[in-house]
KOLLUMMAR-873389 format. One record per residue (C-alpha): x, y, z. Coordinates in steps of 0.5 Angstrom, whole numbers, padded with zeros to 4 digits, always signed. Example, Ala and Ser with C-alpha at 12.3 -4.5 7.8 and 13.67 -1.06 7.14 Angstrom:
<rs>
+-------+-------+-------+
!     u !     v !     w !
+-------+-------+-------+
! +0025 ! -0009 ! +0016 !
! +0027 ! -0002 ! +0014 !
+-------+-------+-------+
</rs>
This chain:
<rs>
+-------+-------+-------+
!     u !     v !     w !
+-------+-------+-------+
! -0121 ! +0069 ! -0155 !
! -0115 ! +0063 ! -0153 !
! -0110 ! +0068 ! -0157 !
! -0112 ! +0074 ! -0152 !
! -0112 ! +0069 ! -0146 !
! -0105 ! +0066 ! -0148 !
! -0102 ! +0073 ! -0149 !
! -0104 ! +0075 ! -0142 !
! -0101 ! +0069 ! -0139 !
! -0095 ! +0070 ! -0143 !
! -0094 ! +0078 ! -0141 !
! -0095 ! +0076 ! -0134 !
! -0090 ! +0071 ! -0134 !
! -0085 ! +0075 ! -0137 !
! -0086 ! +0081 ! -0132 !
! -0086 ! +0076 ! -0126 !
! -0079 ! +0074 ! -0129 !
! -0077 ! +0081 ! -0131 !
! -0078 ! +0083 ! -0123 !
! -0074 ! +0077 ! -0121 !
! -0068 ! +0079 ! -0125 !
! -0069 ! +0086 ! -0124 !
! -0063 ! +0089 ! -0119 !
! -0066 ! +0090 ! -0112 !
! -0067 ! +0097 ! -0110 !
! -0061 ! +0099 ! -0106 !
! -0062 ! +0106 ! -0104 !
! -0067 ! +0103 ! -0098 !
! -0065 ! +0101 ! -0091 !
! -0072 ! +0098 ! -0090 !
! -0071 ! +0091 ! -0088 !
! -0069 ! +0086 ! -0082 !
! -0061 ! +0086 ! -0081 !
! -0056 ! +0082 ! -0077 !
! -0050 ! +0084 ! -0075 !
! -0044 ! +0081 ! -0078 !
! -0038 ! +0085 ! -0075 !
! -0036 ! +0091 ! -0071 !
! -0029 ! +0094 ! -0072 !
! -0026 ! +0100 ! -0068 !
! -0023 ! +0104 ! -0074 !
! -0018 ! +0111 ! -0073 !
! -0021 ! +0117 ! -0073 !
! -0015 ! +0120 ! -0077 !
! -0016 ! +0116 ! -0084 !
! -0023 ! +0112 ! -0082 !
! -0019 ! +0105 ! -0085 !
! -0014 ! +0103 ! -0080 !
! -0017 ! +0098 ! -0075 !
! -0016 ! +0097 ! -0068 !
! -0020 ! +0092 ! -0066 !
! -0026 ! +0087 ! -0069 !
! -0032 ! +0084 ! -0066 !
! -0035 ! +0078 ! -0069 !
! -0042 ! +0077 ! -0065 !
! -0042 ! +0071 ! -0061 !
! -0048 ! +0066 ! -0060 !
! -0052 ! +0071 ! -0056 !
! -0051 ! +0077 ! -0060 !
! -0053 ! +0073 ! -0067 !
! -0060 ! +0073 ! -0064 !
! -0060 ! +0081 ! -0065 !
! -0064 ! +0084 ! -0070 !
! -0064 ! +0091 ! -0073 !
! -0070 ! +0093 ! -0077 !
! -0072 ! +0099 ! -0081 !
! -0079 ! +0100 ! -0083 !
! -0082 ! +0104 ! -0089 !
! -0085 ! +0108 ! -0084 !
! -0079 ! +0111 ! -0080 !
! -0078 ! +0106 ! -0075 !
! -0072 ! +0103 ! -0072 !
! -0073 ! +0097 ! -0068 !
! -0068 ! +0094 ! -0064 !
! -0068 ! +0087 ! -0061 !
! -0061 ! +0087 ! -0058 !
! -0058 ! +0081 ! -0054 !
! -0052 ! +0081 ! -0050 !
! -0048 ! +0076 ! -0046 !
! -0047 ! +0079 ! -0039 !
! -0044 ! +0074 ! -0035 !
! -0047 ! +0067 ! -0037 !
! -0053 ! +0070 ! -0039 !
! -0056 ! +0072 ! -0046 !
! -0060 ! +0079 ! -0044 !
! -0065 ! +0081 ! -0049 !
! -0067 ! +0089 ! -0049 !
! -0072 ! +0092 ! -0054 !
! -0073 ! +0099 ! -0056 !
! -0076 ! +0103 ! -0062 !
! -0073 ! +0109 ! -0065 !
! -0075 ! +0114 ! -0070 !
! -0070 ! +0114 ! -0076 !
! -0069 ! +0117 ! -0083 !
! -0065 ! +0115 ! -0089 !
! -0062 ! +0121 ! -0093 !
! -0059 ! +0117 ! -0099 !
! -0056 ! +0124 ! -0102 !
! -0052 ! +0125 ! -0096 !
! -0051 ! +0118 ! -0094 !
! -0053 ! +0119 ! -0087 !
! -0058 ! +0115 ! -0083 !
! -0061 ! +0119 ! -0077 !
! -0063 ! +0115 ! -0071 !
! -0066 ! +0119 ! -0066 !
! -0060 ! +0124 ! -0064 !
! -0055 ! +0119 ! -0068 !
! -0052 ! +0120 ! -0075 !
! -0049 ! +0114 ! -0078 !
! -0045 ! +0115 ! -0084 !
! -0047 ! +0110 ! -0089 !
! -0041 ! +0107 ! -0093 !
! -0044 ! +0102 ! -0097 !
! -0052 ! +0100 ! -0098 !
! -0054 ! +0094 ! -0103 !
! -0060 ! +0089 ! -0102 !
! -0056 ! +0085 ! -0097 !
! -0051 ! +0089 ! -0094 !
! -0051 ! +0095 ! -0090 !
! -0044 ! +0098 ! -0087 !
! -0045 ! +0104 ! -0083 !
! -0039 ! +0108 ! -0079 !
! -0041 ! +0113 ! -0073 !
! -0036 ! +0117 ! -0069 !
! -0034 ! +0114 ! -0062 !
! -0033 ! +0118 ! -0055 !
! -0027 ! +0115 ! -0054 !
! -0020 ! +0116 ! -0057 !
! -0017 ! +0109 ! -0057 !
! -0010 ! +0110 ! -0060 !
! -0008 ! +0117 ! -0056 !
! -0007 ! +0121 ! -0062 !
! -0012 ! +0126 ! -0060 !
! -0018 ! +0125 ! -0065 !
! -0024 ! +0121 ! -0063 !
! -0024 ! +0114 ! -0067 !
! -0030 ! +0111 ! -0070 !
! -0034 ! +0104 ! -0070 !
! -0036 ! +0101 ! -0076 !
! -0042 ! +0096 ! -0077 !
! -0043 ! +0091 ! -0082 !
! -0050 ! +0088 ! -0083 !
! -0053 ! +0083 ! -0087 !
! -0060 ! +0081 ! -0089 !
+-------+-------+-------+
</rs>
């Protein structure tokens, strides 16, 4: 009986250790993300950076959550004048890993990178920052 109990404890301990060592699932956007940086990039090559924005103290309070049941919950904070203004909203989302696309209501950001702790998406902006006639893009980098 002691051998069976010892074997069960050993199997349980090893399986818990294996779970800790296993790589995190990287094909899921589920979780709570914080903005690390936003860049404006050229629509012509998607790499030329026109500007970068690092979140200020107010923006750092923001969270962007993707739930398992298809909800995108934004708790957004923005500096307006001297105030830190909070806006919350919930939208529907779907992630298609085969297409590297997120569908958030009517927006379709392309996923450039997704790991257990980093999410990089790019979305077309409605503005042409460098005047070349091609709409430019916003690149968002998030961390868990």
